[in-house]
C-alpha positions in Angstrom: 4.8 -10.3 4.3 1.1 -11.1 4.7 0.2 -14.6 3.6 -2.0 -14.8 0.5 -1.4 -11.1 -0.3 -0.5 -9.3 -3.5 3.0 -9.0 -1.9 3.3 -12.8 -1.7 2.0 -13.3 -5.3 4.4 -10.7 -6.7 7.4 -12.1 -4.9 6.6 -15.5 -6.3 6.5 -14.0 -9.8 10.0 -12.5 -9.2 12.3 -15.4 -8.2 15.4 -13.4 -9.0 14.4 -10.8 -6.4 13.2 -13.5 -3.9 16.7 -15.1 -4.1 18.3 -11.8 -2.9 16.3 -12.1 0.4 17.9 -13.9 3.3 14.6 -15.2 4.6 10.9 -14.7 3.8 8.6 -14.8 6.8 4.8 -14.9 6.3 2.4 -13.2 8.7 -1.4 -13.5 9.1 -1.7 -9.7 8.5 0.4 -6.7 7.8 0.1 -5.3 11.3 1.8 -8.3 12.8 4.6 -7.9 10.2 5.0 -4.2 11.0 5.1 -5.0 14.8 7.8 -7.6 14.3 9.8 -5.1 12.3 9.4 -2.4 14.9 10.5 -4.9 17.6 13.6 -5.7 15.5 12.7 -9.3 14.7 12.8 -8.6 11.0 14.8 -6.1 9.0 12.2 -5.2 6.3 8.7 -6.1 5.1 6.9 -6.2 1.8 3.3 -4.9 1.9 0.8 -3.0 -0.1 1.9 0.6 -0.1 -1.3 2.2 1.2 -1.4 -0.2 4.2 2.3 0.2 5.0 2.3 4.0 4.6 -0.8 4.3 6.9 0.9 2.3 9.6 4.1 4.2 9.1 2.2 7.5 9.5 1.3 6.5 13.0 5.0 6.1 13.9 6.9 8.4 11.6 10.2 8.0 13.5 10.2 4.2 13.4 10.0 3.3 9.7 11.1 4.4 6.2 9.7 3.4 2.9 11.8 2.7 -0.2 11.3 5.3 -2.9 11.7 2.6 -5.6 9.1 -0.1 -5.3 11.0 -3.3 -6.0 8.2 -5.9 -5.9 5.3 -6.0 -8.4 3.2 -3.5 -10.3 1.2 -0.7 -8.7 -2.2 -1.9 -7.9 -5.5 -0.2 -8.4 -8.5 -0.1 -6.1 -12.1 0.2 -7.3 -15.3 1.4 -5.8 -18.4 -0.8 -6.4 -21.9 0.5 -6.9 -25.2 -1.1 -7.4 -25.6 -1.5 -11.2 -28.7 0.7 -11.4 -27.1 3.5 -9.3 -25.4 5.3 -12.1 -26.2 8.8 -10.6 -24.2 8.0 -7.5 -21.4 6.4 -9.5 -21.2 9.5 -11.7 -21.3 11.9 -8.8 -18.5 10.0 -6.9 -16.4 9.9 -10.1 -16.8 13.6 -10.7 -15.9 14.4 -7.2 -12.8 12.2 -7.3 -11.7 13.7 -10.6 -12.1 17.3 -9.2 -10.2 16.4 -6.0 -7.3 15.1 -8.1 -7.3 18.1 -10.4 -7.3 20.7 -7.7 -4.8 18.8 -5.5 -7.1 18.0 -2.6 -6.6 14.3 -2.9 -2.8 14.8 -3.0 -3.0 16.8 0.2 -5.1 14.1 1.9 -2.5 11.5 0.8 0.3 13.5 2.3 -1.6 14.0 5.5 -2.4 10.3 6.0 0.4 8.6 4.2 3.2 11.2 4.2 3.4 11.0 0.4 1.2 11.6 -2.6 0.6 8.0 -3.7 -1.9 8.8 -6.4 -1.1 7.9 -10.0 
């Protein structure tokens, strides 16, 4: 797992799950962890789903993702805007809502991450 990541934080919050792991190896970034897994130096990694699925999409025959997420809650990402730029904020929100409603965002997720990871 990546050091100082949400994966590390969530694993520390779940000592019962952590005890089921033979070894926990920390990496400077997710890509290094994925490369070690691909090379057979580790059996599995814990990472943010969006990062892991993106990397997996580049090598679909090399990796598999658990359907059940065993570590930590689902995270949310935000988009920041200048405080005074409410028109842009509202336009982006309207567009994102429309994309979710008509299924476009789900199709984009499936293209890039091989799964609809939207909540």
